[in-house]
Residue, then its C-alpha position, 0 to 999 in steps of 0.5 A: x106420121x110421128x105426132x106427139x101425144x100430150x100427157x099434159x093435165x090441164x086441170x091439175x093444180x100445177x097447170x092452173x097455178x102456172x097459167x094464172x101466173x102467166x096471165x098476171x105477167x101478160x097483164x104487166x106486159x100489156x100495160x107497158x105496151x099500152x105506154x108505147x101505143x100512147x106515144x107522147x100522151x093525150x095532149x100531144x096526140x090531140x095536137x097531132x090530130x088537130x093538124x090532120x095527121x095520122x099516128x104512126x100505127x094508123x099509117x102502118x095500118x093503111x099501108x099494109x094489106x087489109x086484114x094482114x098481120x103486122x109483127x111489131x118488133x122491140x115494142x118495149x125498147x127504152x123500158x126502164x130508161x129516161x125515155x118513152x117506152x118504144x123509143x119514139x119509133x115503131x118498127x116491124x114486118x108487114x105485108x104490102x102488096x103481097x111483099x113482106x117489108x120492114x116498116x120503120x115509122x117515126x112517132x112524131x108525138x114523142x119529142x117530134x119523132x127525134x132520135x134518142x139513144x134507144x131510137x138509134x139502137x132500135x133502128x140498128x136492130x131493124x136494119x140488121x133484120x133487113x140485111x139478113x133477110x133481104x126485106x124491102x124497107x119502107x120508112x114513114x118519116x116525120x123526124x126532127x133528127x137527133x134528140x139534141x140533149x142526148x146528141x153525144x150518144x146519138x150523133x156519132x153512132x147514129x150515122x150508121x143508120x144512113x150507111x145501112x140504108x145505102x148498103x141495103x140499096x147496094x145489095x139490091x134491097x129496095x128502100x122507100x121513104x114516105x115523108x109525112x111532115x118535118x124531116x130535118x137535119x139527120x132526118x133529111x138523109x133518110x129520104x136523101x138516101x132512099x131509092x124511092x121518095x114520096x112527099x105530101x103537098x104542103x105537109x112534107x118539109x125536108x131540109x138540112x137546116x130550117x129557116x132559123x138555122x139558115x138565118x143564123x148560119x148565112x143571114x138568109x131569110x127563107x120560109x119553110x116551103x121555099x127552103x124544103x117544101x114538097x113542091x120545091x123538092x118535086x119541081x126544083x131539087x128533084x128529091x121527091x119522086x112523087x107528090x101526094x095530095x094527103x097522107x092516104x094518097x102518100x100511102x097509096x103511092x107507097x103501095x104502088x111502088x112496092x107493087x112495081x118492085x117485081x120482088x121475088x123470094x129467094x128461099x124455098x116456098x113452104x109446103x102447101x096444105x099446112x096442118x094445124x097442131x093437134x093440141x090447143x095453143x091455150x094450154x101453153x099458158x100453163x106449161x112453164x111453172x111459176x118456179x123455174x126450178x121445176x122442170x117441164x117437158x118441152x115436147x108439150x110446147x113443140x106439140x102445140x106449135x109445129x104442123x100436125x104436132x108431127x115431130x121426128x125426134x133425133x137421138x131420143x135416148x141419148x142426152x135426154x136433157x136436150x130434145x132435138x128433132x125435125x118438124x115443119x112450121x107453117x109449111x117450112x121445115x125446121x130443126x128444133x133444139x129444146x132444153x128438157x131438164x135444164x142442165x146441159x151435159x157432155x152428151x147433150x153437147x155432142x148431140x146438139x153439135x151433130x144435129x146442127x151439122x145435119x141441119x146445115x147439110x139439109x139447109x134447114x133453119x133451126x129453132x132454139x127453145x130455151x130453158x137451161x141453167x147452163x152447162x154442168x159443173x163439178x169435178x167429175x164433169x170438168x175431168x170428163x171434158x165439159x168445157x171442150x164439149x160445151x165449146x163444141x156446141x157453141x162452136x157449132x152454133x157460132x158457125x152454123x149458116x142456116x137461119x136461127x130463131x130463139x124463144x126464151x121460155x124459161x131460164x136461160x142462164x150462163x153459157x147455156x144461153x150462148x149454146x142455145x143461140x142467145x142474142x150475141x150469136x145473131x139469131x135472125x129473131x129472138x123472142x121471150x115469153x113473160x116467164x123467161x129469165x136470163x142472167x149469168x146464173x140464177x139470183x140465189x146462186x149468184x148471191x151465194x157465190x159472192x158470199x162464199x168468195x167474201x167469206x174466203x177473203x175474210x178468212x184469208x185476212x184473218x178477219x171475222x166474217x159479218x154474217x148479218x152484213x152478208x145476209x143483207x148483201x145476199x138479199x140485195x144481190x138476189x133482188x137486183x139480179x132478179x129484176x135485171x133478168x126479167x123480160x121487160x128489163x131485157x127487152x127494154x135493152x133490145x136483148x130480144x125482139x119482143x115479149x110475146x104471149x105463149x099462145x101466139x108463138x106459132x103465129x110469130x114463128x110462122x111470120x118470121x120463117x116466111x120473112x127469113x125465106x126472102x133470102x136464100x136458106x143455105x147451110x155450111x160444112x165449114x165449122x171451126x176445130x172441134x176439140x173432141 
């Protein structure tokens, strides 16, 4: 056994200060999560309950297996925009009758569950996860369709949501729609394109155009029930496969549908008899310093998330700014790449490239733990081929076929973000700790670069350089980049799948690995040309 030994001093002033800073950041994140949970606010929620309806999260809780976890994804979508935090939709992975499913629930307390531009983007992210990991989809539908004031940003791209549903069905991935209320216009196509549809008597209303639109378009007088009621669709149109008496009954029928799917995972099963890490997850709060310029040893993180803290390190004496090695997590084998002292050199790039190739040969998923300022710059490094070598690592990441998961713990700057499988490189899942930052470079460095370029431009024109204006510019740029590199800003734009408590990292990764193994796990030998 090669269990990692921890040298972390949890009583040191540095650790205690870092833990306190992390708790403060977690409190900020929790307050933003509370906004998503609050939906449309107390008045809208009260009106919703007076109609005898459950909230989106209550529906999910009754749908999933008792006492099972629900991994909510992108809960901060739309943060910092003009729209409600959460983007009027709840998405996540839950276990229904023992089957991991992607659950997509409209929040009808937010503008009637209509889809705004961020709802569309969040739905796309959910559908990507469905296709990559072969997760059955359960849509809990109550939507007025497109948010009309923003239709120019919703209508054209939003059609992909329905295309995705039909493509999932064609790929053999079951799609189930439970309709809880109005499902109008574009919202009607979710049940229309799902494999299985449940409607609720006297509650579900599914039509392309409601009575007012029908009156305007054709002059025909029609009421809700005859036009799109649940009984009409169950008895006449055939759109409804099942007719439920109330919301709990609809959820019961939905569970019954999943139970009859005869669903089987296509990836290998985890090892039985999983061992917990030897070291306390509580310590993870204080590992990342508040000042990301200070280094930390990622082995202290690995020791608190992998089974038995057992880690077989690969090339420990070579390219020491990148820790690589093999472990298991909740019984699933993983290859781990974790930044140590931030900067990636040529040696780290070679090491990562070989390791990624080996993981593909062994059909082993990869876990990337980010804390990097990027690839090293400077004359000697450029002459030594850092561009070629960094490109090798990015080539390997780009063409690797085993599943990737990324966790941003600290800095994730520049091309190092790409080499460590940032969002643009399609990791199956990507999460951030509240301590993380991501940008083209650090705020001070970016402001300094702009200052140097401006000074050189002034000299070239033979004009005096305004030092006072430069100082103001640098301060403004640093503040802007600092704000735009923080997790809430990035999570609001769906550049991650959620900002998580470091103590939950092992659990979150275990849920993701289990979901990943619904699909086959298979590597490749086909990489691009490596410029040696």
